[in-house]
VEXDREN-2710 file (C-alpha; in Angstrom, 1 decimal):
% VEXDREN-2710
k/r/px/py/pz
1/MET/21.2/20.5/-46.9
2/ASP/19.7/24.0/-46.1
3/LEU/20.8/26.1/-43.1
4/LEU/17.9/27.3/-41.0
5/PRO/17.5/29.8/-38.2
6/LEU/17.4/28.5/-34.7
7/SER/14.1/30.3/-34.1
8/GLY/12.2/28.7/-37.0
9/LEU/9.2/26.4/-36.1
10/ALA/8.6/24.9/-39.5
11/THR/11.6/23.9/-41.6
12/THR/12.3/22.8/-45.2
13/VAL/15.1/20.4/-46.0
14/ALA/15.7/19.3/-49.6
15/GLY/12.1/20.2/-50.5
16/ARG/10.6/18.4/-47.4
17/SER/8.6/20.3/-44.8
18/ASP/8.9/19.1/-41.2
19/ALA/7.4/21.1/-38.3
20/GLY/9.5/21.1/-35.1
21/THR/12.2/18.8/-36.3
22/ASN/15.1/18.1/-33.8
23/LEU/18.4/19.8/-34.7
24/THR/21.9/18.4/-34.6
25/LYS/24.6/20.2/-32.5
26/SER/26.8/21.2/-35.4
27/LYS/26.8/25.0/-35.4
28/VAL/27.6/27.0/-38.5
29/PRO/27.4/30.8/-39.1
30/ALA/23.9/31.9/-40.1
31/PRO/23.4/33.7/-43.4
32/ALA/22.5/37.4/-43.0
33/GLN/19.0/36.9/-44.4
34/HIS/18.0/34.7/-41.4
35/GLY/19.0/37.5/-39.0
36/GLY/20.1/35.0/-36.3
37/PRO/23.4/34.4/-34.7
38/ALA/23.6/30.8/-35.7
39/ALA/21.9/28.1/-37.8
40/TYR/21.9/24.3/-37.4
41/ARG/22.0/21.4/-39.8
42/ILE/18.8/19.3/-39.6
43/PRO/19.0/15.5/-39.9
44/THR/16.3/14.0/-42.1
45/ASP/15.7/11.1/-39.7
46/ALA/15.3/13.1/-36.5
47/ALA/12.3/12.5/-34.3
48/PRO/9.8/15.4/-33.9
49/SER/10.9/17.9/-31.1
50/CYS/7.4/17.9/-29.8
51/CYS/8.0/14.5/-28.1
52/PRO/9.5/14.3/-24.6
53/PRO/13.0/12.7/-24.6
54/ASP/11.7/9.4/-23.2
55/SER/8.5/9.2/-25.2
56/ASN/7.7/5.9/-26.9
57/ALA/6.1/7.7/-29.8
58/CYS/9.3/9.5/-30.6
59/ALA/11.4/6.4/-30.2
60/THR/9.1/4.7/-32.6
61/ALA/9.3/7.6/-35.0
62/ALA/13.1/7.8/-34.9
63/SER/14.0/4.1/-34.9
64/GLY/10.8/2.3/-36.0
65/ALA/10.7/0.3/-32.7
66/PRO/9.1/1.3/-29.4
67/LYS/11.4/2.1/-26.5
68/GLU/10.9/0.1/-23.3
69/PRO/9.7/2.3/-20.4
70/GLN/12.1/2.5/-17.5
71/PRO/10.6/1.4/-14.2
72/THR/10.3/4.0/-11.5
73/MET/11.7/3.2/-8.0
74/THR/9.7/4.0/-4.9
75/THR/11.7/5.4/-2.0
76/HIS/10.6/4.5/1.6
77/TYR/11.8/6.1/4.8
78/VAL/11.7/3.7/7.8
79/THR/11.2/5.5/11.0
80/ARG/10.3/2.6/13.4
81/VAL/10.8/-1.2/13.5
82/ARG/9.4/-4.3/15.2
83/LYS/12.0/-6.9/16.2
84/ALA/11.6/-10.6/16.8
85/PRO/14.0/-13.1/18.5
86/SER/16.4/-14.9/16.2
87/PRO/15.8/-18.6/15.6
88/GLY/18.2/-19.5/18.5
89/LYS/16.9/-16.7/20.6
90/THR/20.4/-15.3/21.0
91/HIS/19.7/-11.9/19.5
92/GLU/17.0/-10.1/17.5
93/HIS/16.2/-9.4/13.8
94/ILE/14.0/-6.8/12.2
95/GLU/10.6/-8.5/11.6
96/THR/8.6/-5.4/10.4
97/VAL/9.4/-1.9/9.3
98/CYS/7.1/1.1/9.7
99/THR/7.5/4.1/7.4
100/SER/7.1/7.8/7.6
101/ASP/3.7/7.6/5.9
102/ASN/2.5/5.2/8.7
103/GLN/2.6/2.0/6.6
104/SER/4.1/-1.3/7.8
105/TYR/6.0/-3.8/5.7
106/SER/7.4/-7.2/6.5
107/ARG/11.1/-8.0/6.3
108/ASP/10.3/-10.3/3.4
109/HIS/8.6/-7.6/1.5
110/VAL/11.5/-5.2/2.0
111/ILE/13.9/-7.8/0.8
112/ARG/11.8/-8.7/-2.2
113/THR/11.5/-5.1/-3.4
114/ILE/15.2/-4.3/-2.8
115/ASN/16.3/-7.4/-4.7
116/GLY/13.8/-6.8/-7.4
117/ARG/15.0/-3.2/-7.7
118/THR/11.5/-1.8/-7.5
119/ASP/12.0/0.1/-4.2
120/GLU/14.7/1.8/-2.2
121/TRP/14.6/1.8/1.6
122/TYR/16.3/4.2/4.0
123/THR/16.1/4.7/7.7
124/ARG/15.3/8.2/9.1
125/SER/16.1/8.6/12.8
126/PRO/14.2/11.0/15.1
127/SER/17.1/13.5/14.6
128/GLY/16.8/13.3/10.8
129/ALA/19.9/11.1/10.1
130/THR/19.4/8.7/7.2
131/ALA/21.1/5.5/6.0
132/LYS/20.4/3.1/3.2
133/ILE/18.9/-0.3/4.0
134/GLU/20.6/-3.3/2.4
135/VAL/19.9/-7.1/2.1
136/ILE/22.4/-9.5/3.7
137/THR/22.3/-13.0/2.4
138/LYS/22.9/-14.8/5.8
139/CYS/23.3/-13.9/9.5
140/GLY/26.6/-15.0/10.8
141/ARG/25.2/-15.8/14.3
142/CYS/22.0/-17.7/13.5
143/ASP/22.0/-18.5/9.8
144/LEU/18.8/-16.5/9.1
145/LYS/18.6/-16.1/5.3
146/PRO/18.3/-13.3/4.2
147/TYR/17.9/-10.3/6.6
148/ILE/18.1/-6.5/6.4
149/ARG/20.4/-3.9/7.9
150/THR/21.6/-0.4/7.3
151/VAL/24.7/0.3/5.3
152/ALA/27.6/1.2/7.7
153/ASP/28.2/4.9/8.1
154/THR/29.8/7.2/10.7
155/THR/26.9/7.1/13.2
156/THR/24.7/4.5/14.9
157/ILE/21.6/6.7/15.4
158/ASP/20.3/5.8/11.9
159/ASN/20.7/2.0/12.3
160/LEU/17.6/-0.1/12.1
161/GLY/18.2/-1.4/15.6
162/SER/18.4/2.1/17.0
163/LEU/15.0/3.2/15.7
164/PRO/11.9/3.3/18.0
165/ALA/9.4/0.4/18.1
166/CYS/6.4/0.4/15.8
END
């Protein structure tokens, strides 16, 4: 295997020319004729360096099979809420959340996207405090299944129930 300078764009390994091939991390001293401080060993099965790390094209080139794209989570900041009486009318539950971009979503939608791991939901109080919203499987007072609440932290100002009305 030939040793090549780090700055080379096109490389030749065992008589094969590959433009922009990825380099392994095994550093060896560079020969004086390359004029660089270090050279790298080049694997013959490396994907082209022109591909982004998460590119399907490069995953296919390196392994022969396409790589599954990773889903992107959307983050929502709830700034206001609408409450409704519990089934026994003994307390209230969040019925709708309103976000910082003036959208409103039902409790069921929030639960579905949290459980489906497509969205993350946080509260943002008027003072800027935030807390993550979580799904609880069953209310201990009225048996509502499921419902949402904020993850416990050191303050109550970022709790869903403390936010202003939609």
